[in-house]
C-alpha positions in Angstrom: 83.8 98.7 128.9 86.7 97.9 131.5 89.9 98.1 130.6 92.3 94.9 131.2 96.0 94.9 132.1 98.2 94.0 129.1 102.3 93.7 129.2 102.4 94.0 125.4 104.6 96.4 123.5 102.5 98.0 121.2 104.0 100.6 118.4 102.1 103.2 116.4 103.4 104.2 113.4 104.0 107.9 113.6 104.8 109.5 110.5 101.7 110.6 110.2 98.1 111.0 110.7 96.1 110.3 114.3 98.5 108.4 116.0 98.6 110.0 119.2 94.8 109.0 119.7 95.7 105.2 119.2 98.7 105.7 121.5 96.4 107.1 124.6 93.7 104.3 123.9 97.0 101.5 124.2 98.1 103.2 127.3 94.3 103.1 128.9 94.3 99.2 128.3 97.8 99.1 130.0 100.0 98.2 126.9 103.5 100.0 126.5 102.9 102.1 123.7 105.6 103.7 121.9 105.9 106.0 118.5 107.5 104.3 115.3 109.4 106.6 113.1 112.6 104.4 111.9 112.8 100.8 110.7 114.6 100.0 113.8 111.9 100.7 116.3 110.3 97.9 115.0 112.1 95.8 116.3 111.3 96.9 120.1 108.0 96.0 119.5 105.1 93.1 119.6 102.3 94.7 117.6 101.9 97.5 115.4 99.0 100.0 114.7 98.9 101.8 111.5 96.6 105.0 111.8 94.3 106.8 110.1 95.5 109.7 108.1 96.8 110.4 104.5 97.7 107.1 102.9 99.6 108.6 99.9 102.2 110.8 102.6 102.3 107.6 104.9 103.4 105.5 102.0 105.9 107.8 100.9 107.5 108.5 104.3 107.5 104.8 105.0 109.3 104.2 101.7 111.6 106.9 102.3 112.8 106.1 106.1 113.4 102.4 104.5 110.2 101.4 106.9 108.4 99.0 104.0 111.1 96.1 104.1 111.3 95.9 107.9 107.6 95.9 108.4 107.3 93.1 105.9 109.8 91.1 107.7 108.6 91.6 111.1 104.7 90.5 110.0 106.1 87.4 108.1 107.5 86.5 111.2 104.1 86.6 113.1 103.9 90.5 114.5 100.3 91.7 114.7 99.8 94.4 112.2 96.3 96.5 112.0 95.4 99.1 110.0 92.6 101.9 110.2 91.3 103.9 107.4 94.8 105.2 105.9 96.3 102.2 107.6 93.9 99.8 106.1 95.2 101.3 102.4 98.9 101.2 103.4 98.7 97.3 104.5 96.4 96.1 101.8 98.1 94.1 98.6 96.1 95.7 95.9 94.9 99.6 95.8 93.9 100.8 92.3 95.6 103.9 91.4 97.6 104.5 94.5 100.5 106.7 93.5 102.7 105.7 96.4 104.2 102.6 97.9 102.3 100.4 99.9 103.5 97.5 102.4 101.6 94.9 100.4 100.8 92.9 103.8 97.3 91.8 103.7 95.5 89.7 100.6 92.5 92.2 100.0 91.8 95.1 97.6 90.9 98.6 99.2 89.4 101.4 97.4 90.2 104.8 98.2 87.9 107.6 99.7 84.8 105.0 98.6 82.3 107.2 100.6 83.5 110.5 99.3 85.1 113.8 100.5 85.6 114.9 104.3 82.0 116.5 104.2 80.8 113.2 103.7 82.1 111.5 106.8 79.4 109.9 109.2 79.0 107.7 112.0 77.1 104.5 112.2 76.5 101.7 114.5 78.1 98.5 113.5 77.4 95.0 114.3 80.6 93.2 114.9 80.4 89.9 116.1 84.2 88.9 117.4 83.3 92.1 119.8 80.2 91.3 121.2 76.4 91.8 120.9 76.5 95.7 121.6 77.0 97.4 118.4 80.4 99.3 118.0 80.6 102.9 116.8 82.1 103.6 113.9 83.3 107.0 112.7 83.7 107.0 109.0 86.0 110.0 107.8 87.3 109.9 103.7 87.0 106.2 104.4 88.3 103.0 102.1 86.1 100.0 101.4 87.4 96.4 101.0 86.3 95.2 97.8 87.8 91.8 97.6 89.2 89.4 99.9 91.7 86.8 99.5 91.0 83.2 100.4 92.5 83.3 104.0 90.4 86.7 104.7 87.7 86.5 106.9 85.0 89.6 106.8 84.4 91.0 110.4 81.9 93.3 109.6 80.0 94.8 106.6 77.4 97.4 106.0 73.8 96.5 105.2 74.7 96.5 101.7 77.5 94.1 102.1 80.3 96.3 101.9 83.3 94.7 103.9 84.7 97.6 106.6 86.3 95.2 109.1 88.7 92.1 107.9 91.4 89.8 109.6 94.0 87.7 107.7 95.6 85.7 110.6 97.3 88.3 112.7 96.5 91.1 110.2 93.6 93.4 110.7 92.3 96.2 108.7 89.1 98.5 109.6 87.8 101.2 107.4 86.5 103.3 110.3 88.4 105.1 113.1 88.1 103.1 116.6 90.5 105.4 118.4 87.8 108.0 118.0 85.3 106.7 120.0 85.3 105.9 123.6 84.9 102.2 123.2 87.7 100.3 123.8 86.5 96.9 122.1 88.2 97.0 119.1 91.6 97.9 120.5 91.4 95.1 123.4 90.6 92.3 120.5 94.0 93.6 118.9 95.9 93.2 121.8 94.2 89.5 122.0 96.0 88.7 119.1 98.7 86.2 119.7 102.1 87.3 119.4 105.8 85.5 118.7 
């Protein structure tokens, strides 16, 4: 897909995980990508991506560095936030058994490691109507599933058995899979198209 030009200032939470891959895609699309490691960095961006990685580490470090209160404030004021894999866990309101703090932004329940261990990783073509008719390449690595949606949350994609693997609530996105590990830019383009205040 052809990259479009955007002037968005998009941060990628860079505490742990595959933040560099997201940054490369965002910059390829013309966004001013920057790494977010401190609460004050959130004041310098228009939108935030929270990458995959280890959700317990991300939660622990985000709490330790004081990022969670500022993130909640910015999200409440309308800043778009997208969590992929571990990031989806981190932004969820409910994560049964999660041992460390989460941001508690999106009205979903997420179950960690729902597809098993690292060796159970897989790829699957996904139907995502918001991105068009062409299937999107889903990369699942120790991925979570979204098991319950609040009344204002819309499922964007599900597996054939009905398991939700992408959802949106206003300006919040959650994906179980890793769009940044593919050559398909459509999900990042979709995120950049969400209106920002």
